C-alpha positions as CSV (number, residue, x, y, z in Angstrom):
1,Q,-5.1,-48.9,-113.1
2,V,-6.2,-45.9,-114.8
3,Q,-5.6,-44.7,-118.3
4,L,-4.5,-41.0,-118.8
5,V,-4.4,-39.3,-122.2
6,E,-3.1,-35.5,-122.3
7,S,-3.7,-33.2,-125.0
8,G,-3.6,-29.2,-125.7
9,G,0.4,-28.8,-125.6
10,G,1.8,-26.6,-128.5
11,S,4.3,-23.8,-129.1
12,V,3.6,-20.3,-127.7
13,Q,5.3,-17.1,-127.1
14,A,6.2,-15.8,-123.8
15,G,3.0,-14.4,-122.2
16,G,0.7,-16.7,-123.9
17,S,-1.9,-19.2,-122.7
18,L,-2.4,-22.7,-122.8
19,R,-5.1,-25.3,-121.7
20,L,-4.0,-28.9,-121.1
21,S,-6.7,-31.6,-120.7
22,C,-6.3,-35.1,-119.3
23,A,-9.1,-37.6,-120.1
24,A,-9.2,-40.5,-117.6
25,S,-10.6,-43.8,-118.3
26,G,-12.5,-44.4,-115.4
27,D,-14.0,-42.5,-112.5
28,T,-11.2,-41.0,-110.9
29,A,-13.2,-37.8,-109.5
30,S,-14.1,-39.4,-106.2
31,T,-11.3,-41.9,-105.7
32,H,-7.9,-40.6,-106.9
33,C,-5.6,-38.0,-106.3
34,M,-4.6,-36.2,-109.5
35,G,-1.6,-34.1,-110.5
36,W,0.4,-32.5,-113.2
37,V,4.1,-33.3,-113.4
38,R,6.6,-31.6,-115.9
39,Q,9.9,-32.6,-116.8
40,A,12.3,-30.3,-119.0
41,P,15.5,-31.4,-120.6
42,G,18.1,-32.3,-118.2
43,K,15.9,-31.3,-115.0
44,E,14.1,-33.6,-112.7
45,R,10.2,-34.0,-112.7
46,E,8.5,-31.1,-111.0
47,R,5.0,-31.6,-109.8
48,V,3.3,-28.1,-110.6
49,A,-0.2,-28.8,-109.3
50,G,-2.2,-31.6,-107.6
51,F,-6.0,-31.8,-107.5
52,A,-7.2,-33.9,-104.4
53,A,-10.5,-36.1,-104.6
54,N,-12.2,-33.3,-102.1
55,G,-11.3,-30.6,-104.5
56,G,-8.4,-29.5,-102.9
57,T,-5.7,-27.8,-105.0
58,S,-1.9,-27.0,-104.6
59,Y,0.6,-25.2,-107.0
60,A,4.5,-25.3,-107.2
61,D,5.9,-21.8,-106.3
62,S,7.3,-21.6,-109.8
63,V,3.9,-21.3,-111.3
64,K,1.6,-20.0,-108.3
65,G,-0.7,-17.3,-109.7
66,R,-0.4,-18.3,-113.2
67,F,-1.7,-21.7,-113.6
68,T,-4.9,-23.3,-112.4
69,V,-5.9,-26.9,-112.0
70,S,-9.5,-28.0,-112.2
71,Q,-11.6,-31.0,-112.8
72,D,-14.9,-31.6,-114.9
73,N,-16.2,-34.9,-112.9
74,A,-18.8,-35.5,-115.5
75,K,-16.2,-35.7,-118.2
76,N,-13.5,-37.4,-116.0
77,T,-11.3,-34.9,-117.2
78,L,-8.6,-32.8,-115.2
79,Y,-7.5,-29.5,-116.8
80,L,-4.4,-27.1,-116.4
81,Q,-5.0,-23.5,-117.4
82,M,-1.7,-21.9,-118.0
83,T,-1.3,-18.2,-118.7
84,S,1.8,-15.9,-118.4
85,L,3.6,-18.7,-119.8
86,K,7.6,-18.1,-119.5
87,P,10.4,-19.7,-121.4
88,E,11.1,-21.8,-118.3
89,D,8.0,-23.4,-118.6
90,T,9.1,-25.6,-121.4
91,A,8.7,-28.9,-120.6
92,V,6.9,-32.2,-121.2
93,Y,3.8,-32.2,-119.0
94,Y,2.2,-35.2,-118.0
95,C,-1.0,-36.0,-116.2
96,A,-0.7,-38.3,-113.0
97,A,-3.0,-40.3,-110.5
98,V,-2.8,-42.3,-107.8
99,P,-5.7,-43.9,-105.5
100,S,-6.6,-41.4,-102.7
101,R,-6.6,-44.3,-100.4
102,F,-2.8,-45.0,-101.0
103,V,-1.6,-41.4,-100.1
104,A,-3.4,-40.9,-96.8
105,G,-4.2,-37.3,-97.0
106,R,-0.9,-36.2,-98.6
107,C,-2.2,-35.9,-102.1
108,L,-1.5,-32.1,-102.3
109,L,2.3,-32.6,-101.0
110,L,2.8,-35.5,-103.0
111,P,6.0,-35.9,-104.7
112,P,6.1,-37.2,-108.5
113,G,7.7,-40.5,-107.9
114,E,4.5,-41.6,-105.9
115,Y,2.0,-41.3,-108.5
116,L,1.3,-44.9,-110.1
117,D,-0.7,-43.9,-113.2
118,W,1.0,-41.7,-116.0
119,G,-0.3,-40.1,-119.3
120,Q,1.7,-40.1,-122.3
121,G,2.8,-36.2,-122.0
122,T,2.1,-33.5,-124.1
123,Q,5.0,-31.0,-125.1
124,V,4.8,-27.4,-124.3
125,T,7.2,-24.9,-125.8
126,V,7.3,-21.3,-124.9
127,S,9.7,-19.0,-126.9
128,S,10.8,-15.6,-126.0
């Protein structure tokens, strides 16, 4: 089991930027499929970005071109750089992980329900 701790959320105006961080307790860089998932009030969870152990990335259409996921392997930390933020990006953002061997190459298409380990979440609020 991997412990995940997110940070970096906050309140910004539309058009602003934030960078979220997710510190992992163990060496996840080469063994885990990572992702950022958000949930807004009254809505289902949405995977906004995925990061595979081989460095591959994927994005939801709603954030493509605005969000960038990256990982610092030495620090076991996953990042989500968010730019051009919109009010509809307001949500609790979670970092999530699952061992890559459990998802058999589906990391970049993984639905939220298949991640096994979750952080506590960090609130992002975008005002218009």
